[in-house]
N, C-alpha and C positions, 0 to 999 in steps of 0.2 A: 700547190705550196700555200702556206699561210703567210700573210704579210703583216709585219709589225713596223709602224713608223717609229723612228727613234727619237720621239719627243718626250720620252721618259728618262729618268736618271740612268746613267751608265752608257758607255760607248757601244757601238754596234758589234765590235769583236767580242764583247762579253757573251753574245748569243752564239758564238761559234764554238762548238764542242771539240775536244781533243780527238784526233784521228778522223777528222772530217775533211772533205774537199769543198772549198768555197770558191764561187765565182764572184770576183769584184768587178762590178759594172760602174766605171767612173772614168772621167777624162784622164788621158794619159799624162798630161802635164798639169798637175794641181796639187797644192800642198795637202789637201785633205786625202788625196789618193796615196801620197807618200806616207802620211801618218798612219793610215789604215794598214798599209803594207807592212810597216815596221812593227806595228802592234800585233798583227796576225802572225808575223814571223817569229816574234820573241815570246818567251814564256816567263813565268814568275822568276826563274833563276836562269837567265840566259847563258851563264857560264857553264851550265851542265846540260847542254843540248847539242844536237847535230843540226846544222843549218845547210840546206841545199838551195842554191839560187841559180835559176836559169834566166839568162839575160840576152836579149837580142839587140838592145840599143844602148845600154849603159855599161860603163867599164866596171870591172870588179873593184878597182881601187875606189871609185866613187861610192859603190855600194857599201864597202867596208867603212868608209868615213861616215856615211849616214848611219850605219849600224852603231858605230862607236858613240856618235852624238846622241843616239837614242838610248842605248843600253848601258853605255859607260865602260863596258869591257867586252872582250872578244868571246864568242862562243867556244865551247870545247873543240868542236870540229866544224869547219866551214868549207864547202865545196861549191865552186862556181862552174857552170857550163856556159861559156861565152860563145854564142852562136853567131857565125858570120866572120869570125876572126880568121886570119890566114897566117898568123905568126906561129908561136910555139904551141905544140899540141898539149903539153902539160908543163906547168911551172908553179913553183911555190911563190906566193906573194908576201910571205912573211916567214920568220923562223918559227920553229916549233917550241918556243919557250913556254914553260909552265904546262907542258904536255898538250898544247893546243896547236892545231895546224889549219892552214888555209891553202887550198890548192885550186888552181884555175886550169880547167880543161877547155880546149877550144874545138869547135865544130865548124869547119870552113864553109860547108855547104848548108845554108839554112833550110833547104827543102829536104834534107836527108833525115826524115823522121825515124827511120830504122836505126840509123847511127845514134841519134839523140836518145831513143829509147834504150839502146844498149848501154850507153854511158850512164844514164840514170839508174838502170837496174844494177850495174856494177857498183855504183856508190852505195845503193841500198844494201846490197849483199855484203859489202865491206862493213857497213855500220851494224849489221846483225851481231857483230862480235862485241859490241859494247851495249850498255844498258841505258844509254841516254835517249830521251825522246827526240824525234826528228820533226823539224818543220821545213816546209819548202815553199818557194815563191817561183811562179812561172811568169816572167815578164818579157813578152806578153803574147796573148793570143792574137791581139791586133796585128803585131808584126808577123806572127806565124801565118796568118791568113793572106798575107801578101805573097807567100811562097807555095802555098798548097790550097787546094779547093776545100770547100766545106765538108764534103763527104770524107775526104782523106783525113782532115783534122779531127772530125768526129770519131772516126775509127781509132786514131792514135790516142785521143783523150780517153776513149772508153777503156782501152787497155791500160793506159798510164794511171788513171784514177783507180782502176781495179788493183793495180800493184801497190799504189799508195795505201789503199784501204787494207790490203792484206798485211802490209808492213806497219800499220798503225800510224802512218805519217799524217800530220796536220798540214794540209797544203792549201794554198790559194793561187788563183789564176786571174791575171788581169785582162780585161777586155774593155775597150772604149766603145760604148754603144753608138756613139755619134759617127763612127767610121764604117759601120756595116748596117745592113737592113734588118728589119724586125725578124725575118725568118731565120737569119743567122743567129741572132741573139736567142730566139726561142729554142732553136735546135741545140745549141751549146748549153743553155740553161738546164735542159732536161738531164744532163749528165751529173749535176752537182747536188750535194746534200743541202747546201745553203747558198743563197745569193744575197750579197751585200751590195746595194745600189745607192749611189750618190745622185740625188735629184733635188733641184731647187734649194740647194744649200743644206739638205738633210740627208741622213742615211736611212734607208729602208732595209729591213732584214726579212728575207723570205726563207722559210725552212720547210722541209717535208714533214 
C-alpha cells in the first residue's frame, strides 16, 4: 500500500473512493474517530442514500442522534443490526414519514457470524430495488474479535467485503489497533482497499 500523511489540505475521507471498503484504525473512544465515521458514512446528499450500521456497543438511538447532528436530516433508508441485543428481533425506531425508514434488527449471539452475514445480505438484496447509493459502518472489529478467532473473522470479512464490492457499497470497518497485536492488524489490513489510521494526532491514508 502507498502511504500518504494527511498534512495536506483536505480531510482523509476525501481519499476514500465510492464503492470501496476502508479499514479505520483509530481509538474506539475518540472524537476524531467519531468524526471520521460520520464523514465516511455520509455522502454529498445524505437524504438520498441507504445507510447500514452494524453496532456491537452503541445503541441505534445514539447513532441516529449523532447522524442528525452531523448531517442535519435523516437518510432515505437506514438499517441497524444491533449485535448482542436480546430484546426485539425487528423494530421500527421512527415512523416512515417523507418516505424514509429506520429499522433495527438484533442478533442476540455476537459469535453468530453466519446469522450476521445473512441479515446483511438480506438488507442489500432489499436495497437493490432502489437506485440510492449505499454506505455501511461496521462498529466494530474490535468487539467482533472478542467473540471469534482471527481466522474466523478473516474468512467472514473476506466474504462480506466481496458482497459489498459486488453491490457497490461504500463501507468502513472500525478497529482499535491498541487492543490487538500487530499480526492481527496486518492480517485484517490485507482485506481492504484503503486504510485510514489515526496516529499522533494525524490521519494517515494508505491505499492499494
